[in-house]
Every structure is written in structure tokens, then in C-alpha cells.
VEXDREN-2710 file (C-alpha; in Angstrom, 1 decimal):
% VEXDREN-2710
k/r/px/py/pz
1/MET/0.0/0.0/0.0
2/THR/2.9/2.4/0.6
3/ASP/4.9/1.5/-2.5
4/THR/2.8/3.8/-4.8
5/PRO/3.1/6.9/-2.7
6/VAL/6.8/6.4/-2.2
7/ARG/7.3/5.8/-5.9
8/SER/5.3/8.9/-6.7
9/ARG/7.1/11.0/-4.2
10/ALA/10.5/9.8/-5.7
11/ARG/9.3/10.5/-9.2
12/LEU/8.2/14.1/-8.2
13/GLU/11.6/14.6/-6.7
14/LEU/13.3/13.5/-9.9
15/TRP/11.1/15.9/-11.9
16/LEU/11.9/18.7/-9.6
17/GLY/15.5/17.8/-9.7
18/ALA/15.6/18.4/-13.4
19/PHE/14.8/22.1/-12.8
20/VAL/17.2/22.9/-9.9
21/GLY/20.8/22.5/-9.0
22/PHE/23.7/21.7/-11.3
23/HIS/23.7/17.9/-10.9
24/ARG/24.4/16.2/-14.3
25/PRO/23.2/12.7/-14.3
26/GLY/25.2/10.3/-16.4
27/VAL/23.7/8.8/-19.6
28/GLU/23.3/5.4/-17.9
29/GLU/21.6/7.0/-15.0
30/VAL/19.2/8.9/-17.2
31/ARG/18.4/5.8/-19.2
32/ARG/17.0/4.2/-16.0
33/LEU/14.6/7.0/-15.4
34/ASP/10.9/7.3/-16.4
35/ALA/10.0/8.9/-19.7
36/VAL/9.0/12.2/-18.2
37/SER/12.3/12.6/-16.3
38/LYS/14.3/11.7/-19.5
39/PHE/12.5/14.3/-21.4
40/LEU/13.0/17.0/-18.7
41/TYR/16.8/16.4/-18.4
42/ALA/17.1/16.2/-22.2
43/ALA/15.3/19.5/-22.6
44/ARG/17.8/21.2/-20.2
45/SER/15.1/22.1/-17.8
46/ILE/17.6/23.7/-15.3
47/ILE/17.7/26.8/-17.6
48/LEU/14.0/27.1/-18.0
49/VAL/13.9/29.4/-14.8
50/ILE/14.9/32.3/-17.0
51/SER/11.7/32.0/-19.1
52/ALA/9.5/31.8/-15.9
53/GLN/11.2/34.8/-14.4
54/ALA/10.6/36.8/-17.6
55/ALA/6.9/35.9/-17.5
56/ILE/6.7/36.9/-13.8
57/LEU/8.3/40.2/-14.5
58/ALA/5.9/40.9/-17.4
59/GLY/2.9/40.0/-15.1
60/LEU/4.1/42.3/-12.3
61/ILE/4.5/45.3/-14.6
62/ALA/1.0/44.8/-15.8
63/ALA/-0.1/44.5/-12.1
64/ALA/1.5/47.8/-11.3
65/GLU/-0.6/49.4/-14.1
66/ARG/-3.7/47.7/-12.7
67/ARG/-4.0/45.8/-16.0
68/PHE/-3.3/42.3/-14.7
69/GLU/-5.4/39.3/-15.8
70/TRP/-4.7/35.9/-14.1
71/LEU/-5.6/33.8/-17.1
72/ALA/-3.5/35.6/-19.5
73/PHE/-0.5/35.6/-17.1
74/LEU/-0.7/31.8/-16.4
75/LEU/-0.9/31.2/-20.2
76/VAL/2.2/33.5/-20.7
77/LEU/4.0/31.6/-18.0
78/VAL/3.3/28.2/-19.5
79/GLY/3.8/29.5/-23.0
80/PHE/7.3/30.9/-22.3
81/VAL/8.5/27.7/-20.6
82/VAL/7.1/25.5/-23.5
83/ALA/8.7/27.7/-26.2
84/HIS/12.0/27.6/-24.3
85/MET/11.9/23.8/-24.1
86/ILE/11.1/23.6/-27.9
87/SER/14.1/26.0/-28.5
88/ASN/16.4/23.8/-26.5
89/LEU/15.4/20.7/-28.3
90/SER/15.5/22.4/-31.7
91/ASN/19.0/23.7/-30.9
92/ASP/20.1/20.2/-30.1
93/TYR/18.5/18.7/-33.1
94/PHE/20.2/21.1/-35.6
95/GLY/23.5/21.0/-33.7
96/PHE/23.4/17.1/-34.1
97/LYS/22.3/17.3/-37.7
98/ARG/25.2/19.7/-38.6
99/GLY/27.8/17.6/-36.9
100/HIS/28.6/20.1/-34.2
101/ASP/27.3/18.0/-31.2
102/THR/30.0/15.3/-31.5
103/PRO/31.2/13.0/-28.8
104/ASP/34.1/15.4/-28.1
105/SER/31.9/18.5/-28.0
106/PRO/31.3/20.4/-24.7
107/ARG/27.5/20.0/-25.3
108/MET/28.0/16.2/-24.8
109/ARG/29.9/16.7/-21.5
110/TYR/27.8/19.2/-19.5
111/THR/24.4/17.6/-19.8
112/VAL/22.5/14.8/-21.6
113/HIS/21.9/15.3/-25.3
114/PRO/18.5/13.9/-26.4
115/LEU/19.7/12.6/-29.7
116/ALA/23.5/12.0/-29.6
117/SER/23.4/10.0/-26.3
118/GLY/20.4/8.0/-27.4
119/VAL/18.7/8.4/-24.0
120/LEU/15.4/9.3/-25.7
121/GLU/13.6/6.9/-27.9
122/PRO/12.4/8.6/-31.1
123/ARG/8.8/8.0/-30.0
124/THR/9.2/9.6/-26.6
125/LEU/11.0/12.6/-28.2
126/ALA/8.3/13.0/-30.9
127/THR/5.5/12.6/-28.4
128/GLY/7.0/15.2/-26.1
129/LEU/7.6/17.7/-28.9
130/ALA/4.1/17.2/-30.3
131/LEU/2.6/17.8/-26.9
132/LEU/4.7/21.0/-26.6
133/ALA/3.8/22.2/-30.0
134/VAL/0.1/21.6/-29.4
135/ILE/0.2/23.6/-26.1
136/GLY/2.2/26.4/-27.6
137/THR/0.0/26.7/-30.7
138/ALA/-3.2/26.8/-28.6
139/ILE/-1.9/29.5/-26.3
140/THR/-0.7/31.5/-29.3
141/ALA/-4.1/31.2/-31.1
142/TYR/-5.8/32.3/-27.8
143/PHE/-3.8/35.4/-27.6
144/ILE/-4.2/36.2/-31.2
145/ALA/-8.0/35.9/-30.8
146/GLU/-7.9/38.1/-27.7
147/ARG/-5.3/40.6/-28.3
148/GLY/-5.1/40.8/-32.1
149/TRP/-2.2/42.4/-33.9
150/VAL/-0.2/42.9/-30.6
151/ALA/0.0/39.1/-30.1
152/VAL/0.6/38.5/-33.8
153/ALA/3.6/40.9/-33.9
154/PHE/5.3/39.6/-30.7
155/ALA/4.7/36.0/-31.4
156/ALA/5.9/36.3/-35.1
157/ALA/9.1/38.1/-33.9
158/GLY/9.8/35.5/-31.2
159/ILE/9.2/32.5/-33.5
160/THR/11.3/34.1/-36.2
161/LEU/14.3/34.8/-33.9
162/MET/14.0/31.2/-32.5
163/LEU/14.2/29.7/-35.9
164/LEU/17.0/32.0/-37.2
165/TYR/19.0/31.3/-34.1
166/ASP/19.8/27.7/-35.1
167/ALA/17.4/26.4/-37.8
168/SER/18.1/28.8/-40.8
169/PRO/20.7/27.8/-43.3
170/VAL/23.0/30.5/-41.8
171/PRO/22.1/30.5/-38.1
172/LEU/22.4/33.8/-36.1
173/LYS/24.6/32.0/-33.6
174/SER/27.2/31.2/-36.3
175/ILE/27.6/34.9/-37.4
176/GLY/28.0/36.5/-34.0
177/LEU/24.4/37.5/-33.7
178/GLY/23.0/34.8/-31.4
179/GLU/23.9/36.7/-28.2
180/LEU/22.0/39.8/-29.5
181/ALA/19.0/37.6/-30.5
182/VAL/18.8/36.1/-26.9
183/PHE/18.9/39.6/-25.5
184/LEU/15.9/40.6/-27.7
185/VAL/14.0/37.5/-26.9
186/TRP/14.3/37.4/-23.1
187/GLY/14.2/41.2/-22.8
188/PRO/11.8/43.2/-25.1
189/LEU/10.0/40.1/-26.6
190/MET/9.3/38.1/-23.4
191/VAL/9.1/40.9/-20.7
192/GLY/7.8/43.6/-23.0
193/GLY/5.6/41.3/-25.2
194/GLY/4.5/39.3/-22.3
195/HIS/3.3/42.4/-20.6
196/ALA/1.5/43.5/-23.8
197/VAL/-0.5/40.3/-24.1
198/VAL/-1.3/40.1/-20.3
199/SER/-2.4/43.7/-20.1
200/GLY/-3.6/44.3/-23.6
201/HIS/-1.5/47.2/-24.6
202/VAL/2.2/47.9/-25.5
203/SER/4.1/49.9/-22.7
204/SER/7.4/51.7/-23.1
205/ALA/7.9/51.3/-19.4
206/ALA/7.7/47.5/-19.8
207/LEU/10.2/47.7/-22.7
208/TYR/12.6/49.7/-20.6
209/ALA/12.3/47.5/-17.6
210/SER/13.0/44.4/-19.9
211/VAL/16.6/45.6/-20.7
212/PRO/18.3/44.5/-17.4
213/TYR/16.8/41.1/-17.6
214/GLY/17.7/40.7/-21.2
215/LEU/21.3/41.6/-20.5
216/GLY/21.3/39.1/-17.7
217/VAL/20.2/36.3/-20.0
218/MET/22.7/37.4/-22.8
219/SER/25.4/37.2/-20.3
220/ILE/24.6/33.5/-19.6
221/LEU/24.8/32.6/-23.3
222/THR/27.9/34.6/-23.8
223/GLY/29.5/32.9/-20.8
224/LYS/28.7/29.5/-22.4
225/HIS/30.0/30.5/-25.8
226/ILE/33.3/31.7/-24.1
227/ASP/33.6/28.3/-22.5
228/GLN/33.3/26.4/-25.8
229/MET/34.8/29.0/-28.1
230/ALA/37.8/26.8/-29.1
231/PHE/35.4/24.0/-30.2
232/ASP/33.1/26.4/-31.9
233/ALA/35.9/28.0/-33.9
234/SER/37.1/24.4/-34.9
235/LYS/33.5/23.9/-36.4
236/GLY/33.3/27.3/-38.2
237/ASN/30.6/28.4/-35.6
238/ARG/31.5/32.1/-35.3
239/THR/29.8/33.1/-32.1
240/LEU/30.4/36.5/-30.6
241/PRO/33.3/35.2/-28.4
242/VAL/34.9/33.6/-31.5
243/LEU/34.8/36.9/-33.3
244/LEU/35.9/39.0/-30.4
245/GLY/38.4/36.6/-28.9
246/GLU/38.4/35.4/-25.3
247/ARG/39.7/38.5/-23.7
248/GLY/37.3/40.8/-25.6
249/ALA/34.4/38.5/-24.9
250/ARG/35.0/38.4/-21.2
251/PHE/35.2/42.2/-21.1
252/VAL/31.8/42.5/-23.0
253/ASN/30.3/40.0/-20.5
254/ARG/31.6/42.0/-17.6
255/ALA/30.1/45.2/-19.1
256/ALA/26.7/43.6/-19.7
257/ILE/26.5/42.6/-16.0
258/ALA/27.5/46.0/-14.9
259/PHE/24.9/47.7/-17.2
260/MET/22.2/45.6/-15.7
261/TYR/22.6/47.7/-12.5
262/ILE/23.3/51.0/-14.2
263/VAL/20.1/50.7/-16.3
264/ILE/18.0/49.9/-13.2
265/THR/19.5/52.9/-11.4
266/ALA/18.6/55.1/-14.3
267/LEU/15.1/53.8/-14.6
268/ILE/14.5/54.4/-10.8
269/ALA/16.0/57.9/-11.2
270/PHE/13.8/58.7/-14.1
271/GLY/10.6/57.4/-12.4
272/GLN/10.2/54.3/-14.7
273/LEU/10.6/51.9/-11.8
274/THR/9.9/52.4/-8.1
275/PRO/12.8/52.6/-5.6
276/PHE/11.8/49.0/-4.6
277/ALA/13.7/47.7/-7.6
278/ALA/16.9/48.8/-5.9
279/ILE/16.7/45.5/-3.9
280/VAL/18.6/44.0/-6.8
281/ALA/21.6/45.5/-5.0
282/LEU/21.5/42.3/-2.9
283/ALA/22.7/40.4/-6.0
284/LEU/25.8/42.5/-6.3
285/PRO/28.0/40.0/-4.5
286/ARG/27.1/37.4/-7.1
287/ALA/27.7/40.1/-9.8
288/TRP/31.2/40.8/-8.2
289/ARG/31.9/37.1/-8.2
290/ALA/30.9/36.8/-11.8
291/GLY/33.0/39.7/-12.7
292/SER/36.0/38.4/-10.9
293/VAL/35.8/35.0/-12.6
294/LEU/35.3/36.7/-16.0
295/SER/38.3/38.8/-15.3
296/ALA/40.7/35.8/-15.5
297/PRO/41.2/33.0/-18.0
298/ARG/39.4/29.8/-17.4
299/PRO/41.5/27.1/-15.5
300/GLU/42.8/24.2/-17.4
301/ALA/40.8/21.8/-15.1
302/PRO/37.8/22.2/-12.8
303/PRO/38.5/22.8/-9.0
304/ALA/37.8/19.6/-6.8
305/GLY/34.2/19.0/-6.5
306/TYR/33.1/21.3/-9.3
307/VAL/29.8/20.4/-11.0
308/GLY/29.1/21.3/-14.6
309/TRP/32.5/21.3/-16.2
310/PRO/33.4/22.2/-18.9
311/LEU/31.0/25.2/-18.4
312/TRP/32.7/27.7/-16.2
313/TYR/31.8/31.2/-17.1
314/HIS/28.3/30.1/-18.0
315/ARG/27.7/28.7/-14.5
316/VAL/28.7/31.8/-12.6
317/CYS/26.6/34.1/-14.9
318/LEU/23.7/31.7/-14.5
319/GLU/23.9/31.8/-10.7
320/HIS/24.1/35.6/-10.8
321/ASN/21.2/36.0/-13.1
322/ARG/19.0/33.6/-11.1
323/ARG/19.6/35.6/-7.9
324/PHE/19.2/38.9/-9.8
325/GLY/16.0/37.8/-11.4
326/TRP/14.3/36.7/-8.1
327/LEU/15.2/40.0/-6.4
328/TYR/14.0/42.0/-9.4
329/ILE/10.8/40.1/-9.1
330/LEU/10.6/41.0/-5.5
331/GLY/11.3/44.7/-6.3
332/LEU/8.6/44.8/-9.0
333/ALA/6.1/43.0/-6.7
334/ALA/6.6/45.7/-4.1
335/GLY/6.2/48.3/-6.9
336/ALA/3.0/46.7/-7.9
337/LEU/1.7/47.0/-4.4
338/TRP/2.8/50.5/-4.0
339/PRO/3.1/51.9/-7.5
340/ALA/2.8/55.6/-6.4
341/VAL/6.2/55.4/-4.7
342/ARG/8.5/57.2/-7.1
343/PRO/11.6/59.5/-6.8
END
């Protein structure tokens, strides 16, 4: 009688574990998991938090304007996470097809690859992708019917950038534009566009408020591309770090992290955000840590006990952005409760 609850609890813990922490289960370990757990690990669910945070930021800006709608917000939240999962799997598919995700590639070492590792049966992958596509299409159709051209414009821009990033004959990430595309998607398109479909109108304030978060997500991708720039260069994949060189890319990434705080300070000073947003200053220790790591070349080998190698800059940028995102959410939540508090 107790076996089923125990098994159910263990399965839920596995599903939750796919979204948090930096534990990288081995291929054989993943093969022994249930189909849902396999799919979640293969879809790199640990990074999906950035899409959830973008949706919450969009909803809170709408709440501060007294234009918040629960159903629209929940659909945006689910839609962003679903789109991100599709994007991750699409990235892996085209990386595998183009011969970039080979056994010696960094991608094969820091997490489970759904195709190259063979952990997902074709039927499981196809079923999962079909389900995600149905959910995403239904949510998009709902917003087009409810919001009209606003939803069409933001959805079309998001889908186009997602396809151009890795599915086009000349992917954006191979010509040094992938990092910019990520800034646009997780900044203006997700936060600004998410706010537009939750509230029903386009707001310049939401677009301004999206900039710091977009910079944070861009820093995560730039960090990853610095980590694997030698491999990318060998495959002709000209990411921004490959074009700038390691030292230049590390400088750009440090500047992006610094500008996250500079932009928020300016938005508070000009009354676009309430002073509550200054709580992001509590993330400064992690920003300092990220900047310190980015100021030096990557070590030849991981420190003892390090999880996630060969990702080095990526991990420290992800840890910073995760803390920054939750604090930014807390600041905007306070601003939604007391929107009249302005400089």
C-alpha cells in the first residue's frame, strides 16, 4: 500500500531535480529514469527558470498598471516555458544534424543530449515535442484571438528569432548575432511582449524594464560561448566570443553585467521603476563574483568537487542572473503593491 506513494514522491523529486541544481546525471543513470524525467533532463530544464522569471516580470509590470489578468498571465508563463523547451530541443536537433554535437563537443559533456546520447527513444521525443507544440499553438491562438495584432507581432518576432537562431541555413549564432537575439527574446519580446498580451497594450515602461533582464540572459549565453569557443571555432561556428576573442568577450560580458545595475539605477532615477527595484543590489556580491571569474582566463581543469564542467563562465553568470531575477521580481512585486512610490 505504501509503495505507490513512495514511488510517486520519488518521481516528483526527480522531476523537480531536473529544474534545480547543477547535478549532471550520467547517460546510463538517465536511461534508467521514467520517460518524463528523461525528457525533462534532455530539454535542459535547469535553464527554464529564466523564461519563468521573464513571465513573472511581465505580469508584475501589468499588475503595477492595474491591468493584470490571471488567465492571461498563467498562459504566458506556460507558453514561455514551453517555447524555451522547444528551442532547447531544436538547438540540439540542428546541432546534431550539422555535426557540431559530436562525442568530443562540450555539449555532450555538461548535460544529456537527447539524440547523440540515445537516452530518448524517437517515439518519446516525438511525443513530447508534439505535446509541447500543441500547447504552444493553442496558447498563441488564444492570444491572437484576444489581443489581435499585438499578439501576432510579438509571437511572429519570437518565433522568427527562435528559428533564425539555429534552424536557418545561416544560423544567427554562427555569425555573432546569437547573443543579441537572446537579449531581444528574453528582454523586449518576453518581458515587453508578455506584458503586452497580459495587459492588452504595449508599454514603453515594460520595454525599458526588460533591458536589465535581457542583458542578464545574454550574459549567460555569452559565458557559455566563451567556455566552448575553441570547439566552436574548430567547427566554423563564429559566435560572438569567437569573433571578439576570449579577452574581448570576457570584457563585454563583464560590461553587460554592470549595465544591468546601471540601467536599473537610471530607470529608478527617471521614475520608470519604483525605488523598490533597488533591492537587486543584494545580488551585487554574485555580480562581483561573476566579474571576478570573468576577469581571468578559465582554469585548465575544474576545481575539486566542481559540478558542470566544462562550463565555467556560464555557470557563474547563470547563478548571478538567477539571484538577480528573483530579486528584481521582488522589487517589482513591491512596486505593484505601492506603484505611487516614485523618486
